[in-house]
N, C-alpha and C positions, 0 to 999 in steps of 0.2 A: 260454686260459681268462680270463687277466687282460684281454686285449683285448676278449673278448666282454662281460665285466662292465663295462668302461669304456664300451663301446658302449651297453649298456642303461641305464647311469647317465646318459649324455648324452641318450638319448631321454627318460628320465623327467624330467630337468631341463628339457629343451626343452618337453615336454608341460606340465609344471607352470607354466612361464613363460607358455605360451600360455593356459592356463586362468586364470591370474591376470589377464592382460590382458583376456581375454574377460569375466571376472567384473567387472573394473573398469568396462568399458564397459556391461555389463548392469546394474551397480548404479546407474548414473545413470538408465538407462531405468526401473529398478524403484524409484526413490526414493520415490514415493508408496506403492507396495506395501509397502516396508520400514517406512514410518511407520505404515501401517494395521496391519501385523502386530504391531508393537511396542505399539500402542494396544490391540489385541485381547488381546495377551499379558497386559496388566495390567488388562484389563476397563475401559478408559477409554472412556466414551461418545463416539461420533463419528458423523459423517454424511458420505457421499460422494455427489456429484452427477456424472453423466456425460452429455455431450452426444452427438449423433449421430456426431460425428467421433471419439469416444473420449477427448476431453479431459475432465479431471476437476478438481473442487475438493473440499477436505477442511475440514470445520468441526468444532471441538472445543469444546463448551460449557465444560468445565473450565478452558480456557485463554483466558478472557475472551471466549468465543464467537468466537474468531478464525477467519477463513478461513486456516487455518494454512499451507496449501500448495496449489499447483495443479500439474497435469501437462498440458503442452501440447507435442505432438510428442515425448513421452517424457521431458521435462525439467520440473523444478520451476523456474518462472521468477520465483517470489517468493523473498525471502531467508527462510530458516527456520533457527533455531538448530540447530547440529549435533546437540545432544541434544534429541530431540523432546519429552522430558518436562520440559525447561526451559519449554516453553509460550510461546516467543517467536518473533516473526516474522509474516509474512503480512500480512493486512489486519485492522485493529482499529478500534474506536471509542474516541473520547476526548471529554472535555468541556472546553471552553475558557471562561475563561482558565486557564492553568496557574498563574500567579502573580498578584501584585498584590492589591489589597484584596478583590476578590470571588473570587479563585482559591482552590483547595484542594489543589493538587499540590505546588508549591514552597512552602517555608516563608515566613513573612512577611518575613524578612530576605533571601530568595532564596538562602540558604546551605543547600543540601541539599533533600531532599524530605520532605513529610509522608507518613503512611501512606495510600496510595491503593489498598490491596488490595480495598476494597469496590467499586471501579470496575474494577480490573484485577488479578487475574482475575475478581473479582466472584463472584456466585452466580447464574449464568444457568440458567433453567429453560425447557424447551421448551413453548411455548404453542400451537403449531400445526405439524403436519408432514404432508406428502404426499410419499411416496417419489419421489425424483428430480424433484419438482415445486416444492415450497415448504417453507421452514423459517423459523419465527419463534421467537426466544428473548428472554427478558426478565430483567432484573436490577434489583431495588429496593434502594436504599441511602440512608443518611443521613450528612450531614457538615455542617461549618460553614465559612463563608468566613473568610479570613485576618483580616478586620477584626472578626469576631465578630457582625456585624449580620445575616447571612443564615443561617438554619437550613434547609439544603437537605434535602428529602425527595423523592427523584427515582426514576423508573423509566426505565431505558434499554432500549429494544427494538431488536433487529436482525432484519431480514427479508431473505431472500435466495432467489433462484431463478435458473435458467439464463436467459441472454439470447440470443436468436437472432441469428445473424450478419446485420448490416444490409446486407451485400453479397451475400447468398445469391442473390437474384433480380435482381441488377443486371447487365444485359447487358455493361456495360463491364468486368466482372471475371470473366466466364465463362472458365473454363480457367486462371485464375491460381492457381498452386499456393501454398498456405500452410496452416498449422495455426491453429486458432482456439478460443478460449474466451471467453464473455461472462458477466458477472455483473450481474444486476439487483438492486441493493441499496438498501435504505431503512433508515435508523435514525431512531428517534423518542425524544423526551425528554418525559416527563410530570411535572408538578408535583403531588405528593401532599399538599402542605402546605395550610394554610388561608390563606396569604399569597401575593400575586402576586409572581412572579419577573419583574421588569420589565427586559427587554432587557439582561441582564448575563451570560447564558450562551449558548454556541452549541455545536452538534454538530460534531465534527471527525473526519474519516476519514483514516487513514494506511495506505499500502501500502508495505511494506518490500521492497526489491529488492537484488540483488547489485550491488556498485559497479563502477566503471570504465565508465561510459556517459554519454550526453548526455540531460539533461532539457530538453525544448523546451516553452516556455510562450507561446502566442499572446497578444498584448496589443492594445489599441485604438490605442495611439500609441507607436511605438518612439522617436520624437524626444525624448520627455521620459523622465525616469528613472521607470520604473514599479515599481521594486523597491527594497528596502532590505535591508541585511545586518548590522544591529547587534544581532542576537539573541545571537550568541556571537562567536567570532573572525570577522573579516571574510573574505569569500570572496576568494581571490587574483584580481587583475585578469585574469590570463591564463585564468581559468576561466569568463569571461563573454564572450559574443559577441552582438552585435546582428545580427538578420536582417531581411529584409522581413516585417513583420507579427509578429515574435516575438523572444524572447531564447533563447539556448542557454546552459546551465550544465553544467559538468562535475561529475559525482558521483565524488569521489575515494574515499570510504569509509574512509580512515584519517586524514582531516583533518576536524576539526569546523567546520562553518559552516551557517547557515540563511539562506535568502533568503525574503523575504515580498513578495507581489504585492498591491497595493492593489485593493479591490473596483471602483473606477472604471476601472481599467486591465485587470482580468482579463476574459477572454472565456469563462470557464467550462470550461476544458480544461487538462490538464497531461499530458505524455507523456514516457515514458522509453524510450530506444532504446539497445540494447546488443547485444553479440555473445554468442550462445549457445555452450555447450560443444560442441555438435554441429558448429559452424562456421557455421551459419545466423545470421541476426540475429533479434531479437525486439523487440516494443514492448509496453509496458503503458501504457494511458492511461485517464483518468477524464474523464467528461463530467458536468457538474452545473450547477444554476442559480446565478446570481450576482445580487445586488441592489446595483447601483452606489451607490445612496444609503443602503444599509443600514448599521446599526451592527454592527461585527464585534468579537469579544471579545479575541482573542489579539494581543498587541503586545509589542515589546521592553521589557525591564525599565526602560530609561532613557527610554522614550517612552510612559509610561502615560497621558498626556493626549491621545494621538492615537487615531484610529480604528484598528482592527485590520486584519489582512490576510485576503483571501479564499483565497489560495493560498500555500502554503509548500513549499519543498523543502529537504531536509536531507541532509548528509553526516556520518556518525558518525565517531568517533575510534578505534575498535578496529582491530586488524590481523588479517590472515589470514581465516579462516573467520568471524570475528566482525564483520567490516567490513560495513556496509550503507549504503544510502541510503533516502530516503523521498519518496514523492509524498504531499502533504497538501492537503486541501481543507476549507474551513469553510463552515458555514451562517451566515447572519446571526443576530444575537442575538434570541432569541424573547421575546415577551411571553407569559408563562404564568400565567394566573389560576389559582385553586385548581381542580385537576382538569384544567387545560388541557394540551394536548400540541402540540409542534412536530415537524415531520418534515423530513428532508433526503434526497432521492433522488439516487442516484449510479449511473451506468452505467460499469462497468469492462470494457474490451475488451483482450484479449491476442491478438496475432498473431505468428506465427513463420514466417519464410521468407527469401527473398533480400532484400537491401537495396533493390533496385529495386522489388520487390513491396510492401514496407512503405512506401516513399515514395509509391507510387501510392495505397495505402490511406490514408495520412496526408493526402494532398491532398484526398481525398474526404470523410473523416470528421472531420478535426481543423481544418485551415484550408487554403485553396487553394495556398499557397506553402510547404507543409511540406517539399517536396523541396529548397527553397533554404536550409533551416535548416543552420547550421554544425554539423558533427558532430565531437566531440572523438575522439581516438584511443581505440579500444576494445580492451581486452586480453583 
């Protein structure tokens, strides 16, 4: 009897272990479903778009209208805060500059932040929606520049739709196996005041991603220093590599540093390549317009007299599940007369597959020598 009981206990323990393992694997595959269920449970408004391959993205107006998460090949390849109700992560809009005389995020003395809740999470309202086709949300807010000379009355609008795979009908990629999700995204800034906002603000798009991967930024001239690192702590020298036509940067995630790429050097693309939990690799990249001679608003605290940067990449300083990196791109600073509006369009592409497949895709869509980019160790 005792032997029989021991046998059944062993079977139960083994079955329990198997179920836990199975649940652990499935939970990653159902990450998006878990978020959606949690949002439904608290009746939080949200929108889900699904492409023909079954890849999805999730937008939550209450959380700064972020594209809070994506599901590509069964995995969320954006960084999203472990507590979905924290409303952090994914892809969001920002307004530059953060600090300095015309900024309104950092305090005038750069010690801490002002209240920017009117911008993030803001009060976004849906202005247009076609199921699985198009979503537009807008947030109107007022604030004052650090120097007190600008009374900002602004509307920030975010528009998003699915973007078709640009390789879909390319014979050179027929039969290549990969998962795909594309976002056609535009954000706009409108001046509601009676005074012109004269080239002092720009639109800023940030995509947060899990750390321990390589950021690849194509540039016009690798021979000269196209980047600067004096926003926060300097990036360690061993985290930067020059390639033919680009630079590679390591996104650590638990070490803080920011790199800026000048508009005259930027080619209008930034790509993050890392290893997925499934064992495959994935890349997230953004394509956007750059004006080499344009005025850009965000610059390091100690370099306020210089032009700002068109591209930035960021490694945060938290640890564990709170660690993340960012792909960041800026528009040029807009001249906004009363009632005037500036727009900044961005295509975000996400591919998941073998490293060889992703390098081939990168050669086609990002720059011709993408496969020669140095890749840091991916954990």
